[in-house]
C-alpha positions as CSV (number, residue, x, y, z in Angstrom):
1,X,5.7,22.8,62.9
2,X,8.9,21.8,64.3
3,X,7.2,19.4,66.8
4,X,5.9,17.4,63.8
5,X,9.2,17.2,62.1
6,X,9.9,20.4,60.1
7,X,13.6,20.6,59.8
8,X,15.5,23.2,61.6
9,X,16.9,24.3,58.2
10,X,13.5,25.8,57.4
11,X,13.9,29.5,58.7
12,X,11.4,30.4,61.4
13,X,10.2,33.3,59.4
14,X,9.0,31.0,56.8
15,X,7.2,28.9,59.2
16,X,5.6,32.0,60.8
17,X,3.9,32.8,57.4
18,X,1.7,29.9,57.7
19,X,0.0,31.2,60.8
20,X,-2.2,33.8,59.0
21,X,-2.9,31.3,56.2
22,X,-4.1,28.6,58.7
23,X,-5.9,30.7,61.2
24,X,-6.9,33.7,59.0
25,X,-9.2,36.1,60.3
26,X,-11.9,33.5,61.6
27,X,-9.7,32.4,64.5
28,X,-9.0,29.1,62.7
29,X,-12.6,27.9,62.1
30,X,-12.0,27.1,58.6
31,X,-8.7,25.2,59.5
32,X,-10.4,23.2,62.0
33,X,-13.2,22.3,59.5
34,X,-10.6,20.9,57.2
35,X,-8.7,19.0,59.9
36,X,-12.0,17.5,61.1
37,X,-13.0,16.5,57.6
38,X,-10.2,13.8,57.4
39,X,-11.8,10.5,57.7
40,X,-9.5,7.4,58.1
41,X,-12.2,4.8,57.1
42,X,-12.1,2.1,54.4
43,X,-15.0,3.8,52.7
44,X,-13.1,7.0,52.6
45,X,-10.1,5.4,51.1
46,X,-12.3,3.7,48.4
47,X,-13.9,7.0,47.6
48,X,-10.4,8.6,47.1
49,X,-9.2,5.7,44.9
50,X,-12.3,5.8,42.8
51,X,-11.9,9.6,42.2
52,X,-8.3,9.1,40.9
53,X,-8.8,6.0,38.9
54,X,-9.8,5.7,35.3
55,X,-9.4,9.4,34.5
56,X,-8.5,10.7,31.0
57,X,-5.8,12.9,32.4
58,X,-2.8,12.2,34.7
59,X,-3.1,12.2,38.4
60,X,-0.2,12.5,41.0
61,X,-0.6,12.1,44.7
62,X,2.5,13.5,46.6
63,X,2.8,12.2,50.2
64,X,5.6,12.3,52.7
65,X,6.6,8.8,53.8
66,X,7.2,10.0,57.3
67,X,4.2,12.5,57.6
68,X,3.2,12.5,61.2
69,X,0.1,14.6,60.6
70,X,-1.5,12.5,57.9
71,X,-0.3,8.9,58.4
């Protein structure tokens, strides 16, 4: 996580807690399915925009401006 920009001020113990969440007890298969599911196509972008437009409830997308993992 440090290699992708997580600040040195975040304690290593806090970063370590993500390992079991990401890799669980399936050797990371679920995590890889999630990561492989990201599609950077115009069609996928339209789908995402269509999902959040025209709702009767508020929608907020939070994204890091300098996110290296999901540009």
